[in-house]
Every structure is written in C-alpha cells, then in structure tokens.
C-alpha positions in Angstrom: 60.5 -55.9 64.5 62.2 -57.5 61.4 63.9 -59.9 63.9 67.3 -59.1 62.3 70.2 -56.8 63.3 70.3 -57.8 66.9 73.5 -59.7 66.7 75.8 -56.7 67.1 74.5 -56.2 70.7 74.5 -59.9 71.7 75.0 -61.7 74.0 72.5 -60.5 76.5 73.2 -61.5 80.1 70.1 -60.8 82.1 67.0 -63.1 82.0 64.8 -60.0 81.5 66.7 -58.9 78.4 66.7 -62.4 76.9 63.0 -62.7 77.5 62.4 -59.4 75.9 64.4 -60.4 72.8 62.5 -63.6 72.5 59.2 -61.7 72.7 60.4 -59.2 70.0 61.4 -61.9 67.6 58.2 -64.0 68.0 55.9 -61.1 67.9 57.7 -59.7 64.9 57.2 -63.0 63.0 53.5 -63.1 64.1 52.9 -59.5 63.0 54.6 -60.3 59.6 52.2 -63.2 58.9 49.3 -61.1 60.1 50.2 -58.3 57.7 50.8 -60.7 54.8 47.5 -62.5 55.3 45.2 -59.5 55.9 46.8 -56.7 53.9 49.3 -57.9 51.3 47.6 -60.9 49.9 44.1 -59.3 49.5 45.8 -56.3 47.9 47.1 -58.4 45.1 44.3 -60.9 44.8 41.7 -58.0 44.8 43.5 -56.4 41.8 41.7 -56.7 38.5 43.2 -59.3 36.2 43.4 -58.5 32.5 42.2 -61.8 31.1 43.2 -60.7 27.5 46.8 -61.1 28.5 46.3 -64.8 29.1 45.1 -65.4 25.5 47.4 -67.0 23.0 47.4 -65.8 19.4 44.2 -67.1 17.6 43.5 -68.0 14.0 40.6 -70.0 12.5 39.0 -70.1 15.9 35.4 -69.6 17.0 34.1 -66.8 19.3 31.4 -67.9 21.8 29.2 -65.2 23.3 27.4 -65.6 26.6 27.1 -69.3 26.6 24.3 -69.9 29.1 24.5 -73.7 29.5 27.3 -75.7 31.1 30.3 -73.8 29.5 32.8 -76.4 30.5 31.0 -79.2 28.5 31.2 -77.2 25.3 34.7 -75.8 25.8 36.0 -79.3 26.6 34.3 -80.6 23.5 35.9 -77.9 21.3 39.3 -78.5 22.9 39.2 -82.2 22.3 38.1 -81.7 18.7 41.0 -79.4 18.1 38.8 -76.3 17.6 40.4 -73.2 19.0 38.0 -70.7 20.7 37.5 -67.5 22.7 34.6 -67.2 25.1 33.2 -63.7 25.8 31.4 -63.5 29.2 29.8 -60.5 30.6 30.2 -61.9 34.1 33.6 -61.1 35.4 33.5 -63.8 38.1 32.4 -66.5 35.6 35.1 -65.3 33.2 37.8 -65.4 35.8 36.8 -68.8 37.1 36.9 -70.3 33.7 40.2 -68.5 32.9 41.7 -69.9 36.1 40.7 -73.3 34.9 42.8 -72.6 31.8 39.9 -72.0 29.4 40.3 -69.2 26.8 37.9 -66.6 28.2 37.7 -62.8 28.3 35.4 -60.5 30.1 33.3 -58.2 28.0 29.9 -57.4 26.5 28.9 -59.2 23.3 27.1 -56.0 22.4 30.3 -54.1 22.4 32.4 -54.2 19.1 35.6 -53.9 21.1 35.0 -57.3 22.7 35.0 -59.0 19.3 38.1 -57.0 18.3 39.9 -58.2 21.5 38.8 -61.8 20.6 40.5 -61.5 17.2 37.3 -61.6 15.1 39.4 -60.6 12.0 41.0 -64.1 12.0 38.0 -66.1 13.4 35.9 -68.5 11.3 32.6 -68.4 13.2 30.7 -66.7 16.1 28.5 -68.7 18.3 25.9 -66.7 20.2 23.7 -67.9 23.1 22.7 -64.6 24.6 19.0 -65.2 25.0 17.0 -61.9 24.6 20.3 -60.2 23.6 20.8 -62.5 20.6 19.5 -60.0 18.1 21.7 -57.2 19.5 24.7 -59.6 19.5 24.1 -60.6 15.8 23.8 -57.0 14.7 27.0 -56.1 16.6 28.9 -59.0 14.9 27.6 -58.0 11.5 28.7 -54.4 12.1 32.3 -55.7 12.6 32.3 -58.5 10.0 29.7 -59.0 7.3 31.1 -62.4 6.1 31.8 -64.4 9.2 29.5 -67.4 10.0 27.1 -66.9 12.9 25.6 -69.8 14.7 22.8 -68.9 17.2 21.3 -71.0 19.9 17.8 -70.2 21.2 15.4 -71.7 23.6 12.5 -70.3 21.6 12.1 -72.0 18.2 9.6 -69.3 17.2 12.5 -66.9 17.1 14.2 -68.8 14.3 13.0 -66.7 11.4 13.7 -63.5 13.2 17.3 -64.5 14.0 17.9 -65.6 10.5 16.5 -62.4 9.1 18.7 -60.5 11.6 21.9 -62.1 10.1 22.4 -65.5 11.7 23.5 -68.2 9.3 22.3 -71.1 11.4 19.8 -71.2 14.3 19.9 -74.2 16.6 17.2 -75.0 19.2 18.6 -77.6 21.6 15.4 -77.7 23.7 13.3 -78.4 20.6 15.6 -81.2 19.5 15.6 -82.7 22.9 11.8 -82.5 23.3 11.4 -84.2 19.9 13.9 -86.9 20.8 12.2 -87.7 24.1 8.8 -87.9 22.5 10.1 -90.1 19.7 11.6 -92.4 22.2 8.4 -92.6 24.2 6.4 -93.4 21.1 9.0 -95.9 19.8 8.5 -97.8 23.1 5.1 -98.7 21.8 5.8 -99.2 18.1 7.8 -101.6 16.0 8.8 -98.9 13.6 12.4 -97.8 14.0 12.8 -94.2 12.8 16.0 -93.1 14.5 18.6 -95.5 13.1 21.7 -94.4 11.2 22.6 -96.2 8.0 26.3 -97.0 7.8 26.1 -98.7 4.4 26.3 -102.3 3.4 22.8 -102.8 5.0 24.3 -102.1 8.4 22.4 -99.8 10.7 22.9 -98.8 14.3 20.4 -97.6 16.9 20.0 -97.3 20.6 16.9 -98.8 22.3 15.9 -98.3 25.9 15.0 -101.5 27.8 11.4 -101.0 29.0 9.9 -102.2 32.3 8.3 -105.6 32.0 10.3 -106.9 29.0 11.8 -110.4 29.0 15.5 -109.3 29.1 15.3 -107.6 32.5 17.3 -109.7 35.0 19.2 -111.6 32.4 23.0 -111.3 31.8 24.0 -109.9 28.4 25.7 -113.2 27.6 22.5 -115.1 28.2 20.2 -112.7 26.3 20.2 -114.8 23.1 19.7 -111.6 21.1 21.8 -112.6 18.1 20.3 -116.0 17.9 16.7 -114.7 18.2 16.9 -111.6 16.1 20.2 -111.4 14.1 21.1 -108.1 15.8 24.3 -107.6 17.7 24.6 -105.8 21.1 27.7 -103.7 20.6 27.3 -101.5 23.7 25.1 -100.7 26.7 24.4 -97.9 29.0 24.1 -99.5 32.4 23.4 -97.4 35.4 24.5 -94.3 33.4 27.8 -95.8 32.3 28.5 -96.7 28.7 30.2 -100.1 28.3 31.9 -100.8 24.9 31.8 -103.7 24.5 29.3 -104.5 27.3 30.4 -106.7 30.1 29.0 -110.2 29.2 28.1 -110.8 32.9 26.3 -107.4 33.3 22.7 -107.7 34.2 20.1 -105.9 32.0 17.9 -103.6 34.1 14.9 -101.4 33.3 17.1 -98.3 32.9 19.5 -100.0 30.5 19.9 -98.6 27.0 21.2 -101.1 24.5 23.3 -100.1 21.4 22.6 -102.6 18.7 23.7 -103.0 15.1 22.5 -105.1 12.2 20.3 -105.0 9.1 17.1 -102.9 9.4 15.0 -106.1 9.6 17.2 -107.4 12.3 16.8 -104.2 14.4 13.0 -104.4 13.9 13.1 -108.0 15.1 15.1 -107.0 18.1 12.7 -104.2 18.9 9.8 -106.7 18.8 11.8 -109.2 20.8 12.4 -106.9 23.8 9.0 -105.1 23.8 6.9 -106.2 26.8 3.4 -107.6 26.2 1.8 -104.3 27.5 3.3 -102.4 24.5 1.6 -104.4 21.9 -1.0 -101.7 21.8 -0.7 -97.9 21.5 -0.6 -96.1 24.8 -3.8 -94.5 25.9 -2.0 -91.3 26.9 1.4 -89.8 27.5 1.9 -87.3 30.3 4.1 -84.3 29.6 5.3 -82.5 32.7 6.3 -78.9 31.8 5.2 -76.8 28.8 8.3 -74.9 28.1 10.2 -75.4 24.8 11.0 -79.0 25.6 7.4 -79.8 26.5 5.9 -78.0 23.6 8.2 -79.9 21.1 7.3 -83.2 22.8 3.6 -82.3 22.6 3.7 -81.6 18.9 5.3 -85.0 18.2 2.8 -86.9 20.4 -0.3 -85.2 19.0 1.0 -85.7 15.4 1.0 -89.5 16.1 -2.7 -89.2 17.3 -1.8 -90.1 20.8 -3.6 -88.4 23.7 -1.4 -86.2 25.8 -2.1 -84.8 29.3 0.1 -81.7 30.0 1.1 -80.3 33.4 2.5 -76.9 34.1 2.5 -74.3 36.9 1.4 -71.7 34.4 -2.0 -71.8 32.9 -1.8 -71.6 29.1 -3.9 -72.9 26.1 -1.8 -76.1 26.0 -1.9 -76.9 29.7 -4.5 -79.5 30.9 -3.6 -79.5 34.6 -2.2 -76.4 36.4 0.0 -77.5 39.2 3.4 -78.8 40.4 4.3 -82.0 38.6 6.3 -82.9 41.8 3.0 -83.3 43.7 1.4 -86.8 44.1 -2.1 -85.3 43.8 -1.3 -83.6 40.5 0.3 -86.8 39.0 -2.7 -88.8 40.3 -5.1 -86.3 38.6 -3.1 -86.7 35.4 -3.7 -90.5 35.4 -0.1 -91.6 36.1 -1.2 -95.1 37.0 -2.7 -95.8 33.6 -0.5 -93.7 31.4 1.9 -95.3 29.0 4.8 -92.9 29.5 5.7 -89.6 31.2 8.0 -87.0 29.6 9.6 -84.9 32.3 10.6 -81.6 30.6 11.0 -79.4 33.7 13.7 -76.7 33.6 14.9 -77.3 37.2 16.9 -80.5 37.8 15.7 -80.9 41.4 12.1 -80.7 40.2 12.8 -83.3 37.5 14.4 -85.7 39.9 11.4 -85.3 42.4 8.9 -85.9 39.6 10.8 -88.9 38.4 10.9 -90.5 41.8 7.2 -89.9 42.4 6.2 -91.2 39.0 8.1 -94.4 39.6 6.6 -94.8 43.0 3.1 -94.9 41.4 3.9 -97.7 39.0 6.9 -99.8 37.9 5.5 -100.2 34.3 5.4 -96.6 33.2 8.1 -95.3 30.8 9.9 -92.3 32.2 11.9 -90.0 29.9 13.5 -86.9 31.4 15.5 -83.9 30.4 18.2 -82.5 32.8 20.1 -79.2 32.5 23.4 -80.4 34.0 25.3 -83.3 32.7 26.1 -84.6 36.2 22.3 -85.0 36.8 22.0 -87.7 34.2 23.1 -90.5 36.5 20.9 -89.2 39.3 17.9 -89.3 37.1 18.6 -92.9 36.1 19.0 -93.8 39.7 15.7 -92.1 40.4 13.9 -94.4 38.0 14.1 -92.8 34.6 14.4 -95.1 31.6 15.9 -92.5 29.3 17.7 -89.2 30.1 19.1 -86.4 28.0 21.2 -83.5 29.1 20.6 -80.1 27.6 24.3 -79.2 28.0 25.4 -82.3 26.2 22.8 -82.0 23.4 23.8 -78.3 22.9 27.5 -79.1 22.7 26.8 -82.0 20.3 24.8 -79.8 18.0 27.5 -77.1 17.9 30.2 -79.7 17.3 28.2 -81.2 14.5 27.6 -77.8 12.9 31.3 -76.9 13.1 32.8 -80.2 12.1 30.0 -82.0 10.3 30.8 -85.1 12.2 28.5 -88.1 11.9 26.5 -88.9 15.0 23.6 -91.2 15.7 21.4 -88.1 16.3 22.1 -84.7 17.8 20.4 -85.9 21.0 21.8 -89.5 21.1 23.9 -90.7 23.9 26.7 -92.1 21.8 28.8 -91.1 18.8 29.6 -92.8 15.6 32.8 -91.8 13.8 34.0 -92.7 10.3 37.7 -92.1 9.8 40.6 -93.2 7.6 42.6 -96.3 8.7 45.8 -94.7 7.7 47.2 -94.3 11.2 46.7 -98.1 11.7 48.5 -99.2 8.5 50.6 -102.3 9.0 48.9 -103.4 12.2 46.0 -105.8 12.9 42.9 -104.6 14.7 44.0 -106.7 17.7 47.5 -105.2 17.7 46.2 -101.6 17.4 44.6 -101.7 20.8 42.0 -99.1 19.9 39.6 -100.0 22.6 42.3 -100.3 25.3 43.8 -96.9 24.3 40.7 -94.9 23.7 37.6 -96.8 24.7 36.2 -96.8 21.1 35.0 -100.0 19.4 35.4 -100.7 15.7 32.0 -102.0 14.3 32.6 -101.9 10.6 35.4 -101.7 8.0 35.0 -100.3 4.5 37.4 -101.5 1.8 37.5 -101.3 -2.0 35.8 -104.7 -2.1 32.9 -103.4 -0.1 31.5 -102.8 3.4 31.9 -105.4 6.1 30.2 -105.4 9.4 32.0 -108.6 10.5 35.1 -107.3 12.1 38.0 -109.7 12.2 40.4 -108.9 15.1 43.2 -110.2 12.8 42.4 -108.0 9.9 45.6 -106.2 8.9 45.1 -102.6 7.8 46.6 -101.4 4.5 45.7 -97.8 5.3 43.3 -97.4 2.4 40.3 -98.5 4.4 37.8 -96.5 6.3 36.7 -97.7 9.7 33.5 -96.9 11.7 33.8 -96.6 15.4 31.3 -96.2 18.2 32.0 -94.6 21.6 31.0 -92.1 24.2 31.8 -88.5 23.8 35.0 -88.9 25.8 36.1 -92.0 24.0 35.7 -90.5 20.5 37.5 -87.4 21.7 40.3 -89.6 23.0 40.5 -91.5 19.7 40.8 -88.3 17.6 43.4 -86.9 19.9 45.5 -90.1 20.1 45.5 -90.8 16.4 45.3 -87.2 15.2 42.5 -87.9 12.7 39.4 -86.0 11.6 36.0 -87.5 10.6 35.6 -88.5 7.0 32.5 -87.2 5.2 30.6 -90.2 3.7 29.3 -89.5 0.2 25.5 -89.5 -0.2 
C-alpha cells in the first residue's frame, strides 16, 4: 500500500498482474491522501496551541484586558505608535484568530492573577481594561498583583466612573459619552456661528472641521471654484469626500452634502467661513433635534441639546423617563410621529450598525434638508453611513482607540472624536532639505500646515523653506497618514507648552 518495494518482483508479464499493480499504486496514493486529510491534519490542527509561546519578551508594554470593540483597530494603532502590548482574551477562538494575524494575544481570564503574570505585568507600564461588568473584578485583580501600575478603564456607563476610580482605576474613559457629546455639538454648531471645537496651534492659527450642510451655497461647486479664501480668509487644507480624506483636497473635487471640510485660519476667519457656508435655513435655531436611541450615546447627546435650550424628541424601543416615543427608529411611522420633516437634525445613536444605516436612509428619504449625524460601531460602516445619507459619522472603535492613544502618548488631536489628527513634531529628521524636497506628503500622506521657528509661528508654508532642524512643524493627516509619518521618520509628538 506504500507503492514502494515492488521493483524486486518486476517486470510483470500478464495483463492481469500489471492491472493489479496499477490498482494497488493508485489506491495506495488515494488512501494516503484520504488518511492525511481526514485524520492526520485534524489531529494536529485540533491540538491546543499555547499562545504564550508566540510572545516575544515584553518591557514597558501595556496589557489590554477583554477589549470589546474592534480589537484590530486598537492593536494596529498601538503598533504604529510603537507601543508594545499584550491582549488578554477570555475567548480562545478570538485569541487564536488575532494571534494567527500576528497580534500579541494570549488566552486567559483577566480575573485570574496568573494571566497577568504570563503577560509580564512586572515589566508593564499600564493596564487597559474594557471588561464591562467585570471591570471592577479586573481592577481588583490587577491591584492584587501590582499596586503601582497605571490602570486605564473603558466603560459604556459614565455613571460608573466614580465607582471605578474608587476601586483603583487611575483613569476612566467613556467613548460613548464623548461620541454622544461630539455628535450633539456638531448638530448644534450647524445652526450656530459660534465655533467651540477648534484647536489653537499658536500664532493666531486655529484648525477645525466643518460638515457641509444640505442647502448651503458650496454644494455642487468644485473646491477650486469655492472662493473660500477670498470670501472668508480661511484655507481649505483637507476634505472628507465620500468617506475618503484628501490632503490636500483635489481642486476639481465637487463639494457634496456629506463633505466635511478641514479649514485653518484665525478664529475670526473660521467664524466667517462658518457663516459663509451656512444655508439660509440655519439662520435660526432648530425647533427640535431628534435623538434615536437612549443608550449612553443618546443620553450624552440629550444632555448637550437640552443644555442649549433646544427641544429634543427621543426615540427608543425601551420605555424610560427620557424616552418620548417608544418604538423602532427604523420605522417610517415612528420617524413621522417624531416630526422628522420639520426637525433641524437627527442624531442616530443606535447600537446596531444595520439599524443605524436603515434609520439614516429613512430619515434622508423624508427630507433632503435635515442634518443627519450617526454613530457606528465598526469602522468599516463609516463609508456606508455616508453613502446612506449621513452628514457626519463617528466610529466607536476609532474614537475608543484615539482616546487610549491620547492617554498613553498625550498626542495632540483635534478632539478625541474628530476624524483627523494634528501632530506637532521636531523638524530634525528634515534638516538640510526643503519642504518640497522632503516629500512628506508623497511618502506619508501628511500635510505640513505650520512651521514654528525662533522668530515665531508661521502658517504660511513655503515649499522652498529649508529646515535647519531646530524648528517644529505641525502636520495634519488621517490616522493612517500620521502613523505612517511617525514610522517613516521615527519621531514622537512634541508636547506644546501651555
């Protein structure tokens, strides 16, 4: 049956014997493959893999416990920032899948001290826990092993903040709360000339991102024909068009109702720009804002809207004190009852992405004027939501990863929930070259928007400026672009003095 060893008896003279030998060899090969496929391979693949053996030695790393969001988004963020890590997952399948994708993951319970010992907690600098109801148990377990290590806790319930801090957490982050506040602020800013979410870069230069609202005068124009600089003094330095960030924006790109413009300039220039692009219908405060979903995101948005004295109509499938209409926001009848046709904006804070997309499509089908702001759980759903008709979309996974990165690195960003990053770094790696020669944009996708020298801060960037290495530069880019810049030039963000 091994098909070997027959040569000593060959040749065979009769047709029957030759036929028999052919049958023996073919059937032997077939049975060999059958045995390998059904018995041998499953025997080895079914064997339990010790994921600890795949870990490289760790020092100054972070330990992540039960990350319940899109793990790959956070782990990629940490890898690109040069932060070493170990993820502890109680799901063997999840741990093996991530480990097979070459992430540093082990299988274990974050309520078991041995899991932290296997993750080298004695040389770690921080523990990140996102274990939901088991956060308290996890924090107490970490403190029983190490009293001094920093603990950063994520929670979907901001009411738990004091309890988690009292338990032993050093920092408590609430991504859903931040996201809800951001969506509400964006909804309100659509009807107000006051800009409250800009970042001051110094030298009277500020940067902000402003969604283009339905009905404003820029829709349908190409960026090169927008006359924004001539009319307001602000500069368009980037644009989110159909979910893609363009830095710098394509001059021939057409501005649409789901475009988000990234602009820079003095504060009065940005206010003038905000007034310039606001459609006539927003010259007054909205009569009401609809909030679909009254979870953590919806509650945070409701607090902001009511604090501004704006009427809010809330929708949820569960009847609580803050719910005005009990029902499915993905129903035409429910949206009609909420007054969708006359509302100024709708904030879609539903936990399920499919429900959010359906509600977005239905809301847009009622009216083309309403401002639609949505949260999605998965990063990949951002573009789908924009295609469905949303004006502004934030991903819980991206916001969570951004907040953790900011906590670990203190990097300067527009806001924890903004869609772009601002980075201030030393120009030392560029010493001796001009900005044009450096090819920063071509190599990384980042754009230099300001240069700070001894003489002062300049927002007018000359492509022929030759770097001495003593300057600091301010760059803007997407998450991926900033990560590519830091990796390519091997630099870390510079803390700007207050």
